[in-house]
N, C-alpha and C positions, 0 to 999 in steps of 0.2 A: 502784647495780645497774641501775636503770631507764635511767639515762643511758648506761651501758655497752651495754645492749641496743640502744638507738636507734642508737648508733654502729656496732654490728655490722650492723644492718639497712641502714644507709646505705651501708656498704662493700659489703655483699652486692648491693644494687641497682646499684651502680656496676659491679661485676663482671658482673652479668647484662647490663647495657647494652653493656659491652665484648664480651661473648660474642655477642650478637646482631649487633654490627657485624662481628666476625670471621667469623661464619657467612655474612653477606651477601658479604663480600669473598672467601670461598671460591668464590663463583659467578663471580669474575673481574672484578667491578666494584669500583672503589676507594671511590666515594661513593654512599651511599644517598640522602642528602638534601643539598640545596645548602648548608644551614647547616653541614654538617660541615666544609667548607672553601670559603668563598664565592669566594675568588680563583681557586682551582683550578676550581671549578664554572663560573665565568664563562668561563674559557679553554676548557673542554670544550664549553660551549654554542656559543661562537664558532666553534670548529673544526668542530663537527657541522653548524652552519649553512652553512659553506663547502662541506662535503661535499655537502649536499643541493643547494646552488646549482649546483655543478659537475656533479653527477649529472644534473640537469635539462638543463644545457647540453650535456652529453655525449650524452644521449638525442636532443636536437634535431639535433645535428651528425650523429649516426649515421643518423638518418632522412633528413637532407639528402644525405648521401653516397650513400645508396641511390637517392634520386631523381635525383641528379646522374649516377650511373653508368647509370641507365636512360635518362636524357636523352642521355647520350653514345652509348649503343648505338643509340638512335633516329636520332641525327644521322649515324652511320656508315651506317645503312641508307638514309637520305634521300639521302646523297651517292652511294651505289651506284645508286639509282634514277635520279638525275639524270645520272649517267655513262651509264647504259643508254639513257636518252632521247636524250642527246647523240649516242651512236653510231647510234641509229635515224635521227636527223635528218640526220646526215652521209650515211647510206645513201640517205635520201630526197632529198637535195640533189644527186644525180647524175642525169644525163640517161638513164642506163641503167635506172633504176627505173621500172617500168611503172605505169599507173594502178591496177591491182589491187594492185601492191606498195605503193603509197602508202596505199591503203585498209587494207591489212593492218597497216602501220606505225601508222596512226591508231588502229586497234583496240588494238594493243599499248600505245600511249602512254596511251590512255584508261583502260586497265586499271591502268597504273602510277599514274595520278592517284588511283584508289581506294586504292592502297597508301600513297601519300603522305598522303592524308587520314587514314587510320588512324594512321600514325606521328605526324602533327602533333597528334593528339589523345591521345597517350600519357599514361597515368595510372598512378600508384603509390599503393596503399592509399587509393583513392578521390580522390586529388588529381591534377589535370592539371599536367604539368610545364612546359608552354609557354604558359601563359595569362597570365603577368604577376603582378600583385599578388594577385588573387583566384583561388586554385587550385581553387575549387569550380565555376568557370565553364568550360564546354566552350569551348576556344579557337577552334575553327573549326566553322562551321555551314554545311551545304549545303542550299540551297533546292530546290524542286521542279524547277527548270530546270538543276540541277547546278552552279550558281554557288556558290563557296565564299567566305565572308566571315569575316574575323578579328573575333571578338567580345571578345577580351581587351584589355589596355591595354599601355602601354609602361613601366610601373613594376614593377620587380622586387621581390620579397619580400626582406626582410632578416632574417637569422638570427643569433642571438647566438653569438659564438665566444669570448667572454670576458665577464666582468662589465662591463657598460656599453659593450661593443664589438660592433658588428654588421657583417656583410658581405652583399652582394647575392648571391642564390642564382639559379643557372641563367641562362637566356635567355628572351626573350619570343617571341611569334609574329611580331613585327616582324623579329626576327633570323632565325627559323627558316624561314619561308615567304614572306618578302618580301625584295626586293633593291633596292639603290639604282640606279634607272634614270636619274636625272638629279640633278645637284648644282649649286648656285649659291651664291656668296658675296656679301658686301656690295656693293650697287650693281649687281649682275648680275640677269638675268632667268631665272627658273626656268620651264621649259615641261614640261607633264605631261599625262597623260590624266585624264579625269574619274573613272576608277576608282582612281587612285593615291591614296595617303595621304601627307600632307605633314608632315614633322617638322623641327624646328629643331635647333640644336646642343645644346640642353639636353634634348631628348627631348619637348618640348611638341608637341602636334599642332594643326595649323591645319585647321579643318573648315568646309566650306561650309555656310552657314545652310540649314536645311531649307526645301524648297519646299512651298508650300501647295496643297492639292488644290482642284479646281474647286468652286465654290459657296461657298467661304470667303473671308474678307477678309484682305488683306495690309495691314498697317499699317507706314508708313515715314515718314521725314523728308524734307525738301526736298533734302538733299544725297545721299540714297541712291539708287542705281540698282536696277532690278528686272531679273530675268532669267527667261525662260521655259524650257520643256523643249527648245526648239530652239536654246538658247544665244543667243537674240536679247536684246540689252540695251535696256532702256527707261529713258529719262531723263524727269524731270518738267519740263514747260514751264509755268512760272507766269505767263508773259506773256499767256496766253489766259484767257478767262473762260467757263466755269470752267477750272481747270488741267487739263492732260491729259498722258498719257504718249506719248512719241515715240521711235522708233528713229533710227539714224544717217541713214537715208534719208528721214526725215520722215513715215514711216507712223505712224498714230495707233492706239494700243492700244484694242481693242474692249471698253471698260468705262468707266463713269463714275467719275471721281476725286472723292472727297469730302474736305473739309477740316474739321477740328474747331475752327477759329478760333483755335487756339493755336500748335501746332507740328507736328501730325501729320496725315498724309494716309492715305487708305485706298482700296482698289479691290477689287472682287469678282472672283475668278478665274473666267474663262469656262469653259464646258463643254469637256471633253476636252483640258484643258491643266493645267499646273502653273505656279506663279509664286512667286518668292522674292526676297529681298534679295540683291543681288550683292556678297556679302562673305565672305571667309574669316576666321573668328574663332579666336583663340588659346585653346586649352584646356591647362591645366596637367597634371601627371602624375597628379593625383587625379581627372581627368576633369571639372574645373570650369572655367568661363570665367574667364580671368585678369582680375583687377581691378587698375587700371582696364582696361576692355575694350580690347583691341588688335585691329584689323581691317586686312585688306589687300583691295584691290579688284582682281579678276582681269580679264583680257581674253581674248577667245575667237578662235580661228582655226578657222573652220568648214571650211576646205579640208582640213586634216589632223586635224580634231577634237581639237585640243590647247587647253590653257588655260595662260595665262602669268601669273606674279606677279612684280612688281618687289620684289626683296629689299631690306629697309631698309638705308640707308647707315650701318651701325653696325659698330664694330670687333668682330671675333671671331664675327660672325653667319654662320650656314651653314644653308641649306635643302636638304632631300633629298626627292625624290619616291620613295616606296616602292611598287613594283609587286608585286602578288600573284602568286606563282609559279603558283598554280592558274589565274589569268586567262591567264598566258602559255601554259600547257599547253592551255587551251581554244582560244586563238587558233591554236596550232600544229595542233591536231586539225582545226579548221575549214579551215585552209589545205591540209592533207593531203586533206581531203574536197572541196576546191575550192568552199567556200561561205564567205560572210562571217558576221559575228556574228549577223545576222538570218536566216541560212539561205538567202540568195540566192546563186545560182551565180556563180562568178568564173572568169576565163579561166585557161588553163594558165600564161601568163606571170605573171599576178598571183599565182597560187598559188606558183609557184617563187620569186618575189621575197619573198613573205611567209614561206616556209619558210626561206630564207636569213637573213631578218631575225630569225626566231624562233631560229635557231641561234646568232646573235650574242647575242641577249638571254639565251639559256640559259647561255651562257658567263659572262655577268655574274651570273646567278642562282647558278651553281655557285660562283663566286668569293665571293659574298656569304655563302652557306651555309658555305663553308670558313672564312671569317673568323669567323663566328658559332660554329663548332665550336671554333676555337682559343680564343675568349673563354670558352666553356663550360669548356674544359680548364683554363684558368688559374684560373677560379673554383673548379673542383673541387679543384685542388691546394691552394688556400687552406684549404678545409674539411678535407681529409685531413691537412694539417700541423697545423691547429688541434686536430683530434681526438687526434693524438699528444701534443700539449702538454697538453690537458685530462686525458688519461689519466695522464700523468706527475704532474700536480698532484694528482689524486685519490689516487694511490698515496701520495704524501707526506703529504697531509692525513689519510688513513686511518691511516697509521702513527703520526702525531702524536697522533691521537685515541686510538689504542690505548695509546700510551705514557702519555698523561695520565690516561685513565680506568681502565686496567687495574690491578688490585691486584698487589702483589708476593707471590706465593704462598709463597715461602720465608720472607719476613718475617712473613706471616700465620701460618704454621705455628709459628714461634718464639714469636710473641706468644700463640698458643693454648696452647703448652706452658707458658709462663710463667703464663698465666691458670689453667691446671690446677693448678699448684703453689700459686698464691695461693689458689685455692678450697680445696685440701687443708689449707693452713695455717690459713685462716680457719675452716673447719668444725672443725678440731682445737681451735682456741681456743674456739669456741662450745661444743664438747662438754665441755671441761674447766671452763669457766665454769659450765655447768649442773650439774656434779657438786659444786660448792662449796655447803656448808650455810651458814647464817647464822653458826653458831658458828665453822666453819672460816675463814669469810671475815673474822670479827672477830679470830681468832687470827693 
């Protein structure tokens, strides 16, 4: 009798366990615990992990698409402004335009510069869209003199478009507000202005070493040239005692050259001047000096204030001088106002010549912006296509997850009905068993 009671309780507990399971499955989920079906549970976890991954990628791409669309709108406005400036310069480049007319055009173009500055610093959700790799940095900064400098870099941010797959987003300030004013290939010479930025075929930037202010020491080696703020190049003459710096005409630099006895020389920069090592150094896309250090020695043409670099004789190499469009606009406005960059008056002939040259350069600038806009459009299309693909995959994975994890309510209902009948039969058996007396049981 005791053994029979234990069996009844054991069966009743099993039915209770099944009832709790069915009650859980009525909520729509098939598995309450991973141990219920370890293989199925593992598949569900894997699919849900994919869903979370693709939802994260989808969110990134959606945000990127918004930023790209905003950048696209800004580029359209930038092109419209450049078209307007071009029309104004064509008007200014005719003999019928009076001096007052030129000044009025200068005022209009100066105002357009402010609009360009705002567009170049476009931001979405606190992120600048034209700054390169670090979207928290304001790409273009204007100093107290109205000169605009690009503070970003030439490295584009990469955004995931698939697991383990990334694409470059947008365009940088080098593309937006700079144009290629000069190009040179292997063995050729690149000529440019001191305000230009120099890029090679891989996007690395070649930067002039910083000049040292007066009162400080410049340390250099025997093979390095020095250059001052007048672009005068000074070479070390070690045949004299002590060694001294001389220019090409034999003039001696006004400062004592000191030698450390090993390999380095130093000289103190005189008052009211700057002095630096005459080298352009290669910086990689991360803004670091490439190692081993690569340098190029420039030459100067003080007649037209240009700098020249001999491009290395290597296959596939290409150097570009990138001119800031804001600098171009400043030069154009100065020409319209008949002054040079220092504010000194220039003649009508000089002004007309510079206006014509500015018109030619603006055409190059517009072409550069147009190319950048096309590149932006092609990158935008990649993300739009990727967004569609990610959305399709998410739909499939969510359907699979639902198929795997959802309970079959029809089957659950049938099992519940069968359980009800089993409960009824078991309780009936228990009731009849309890009615048996010991005598009846023995008979």
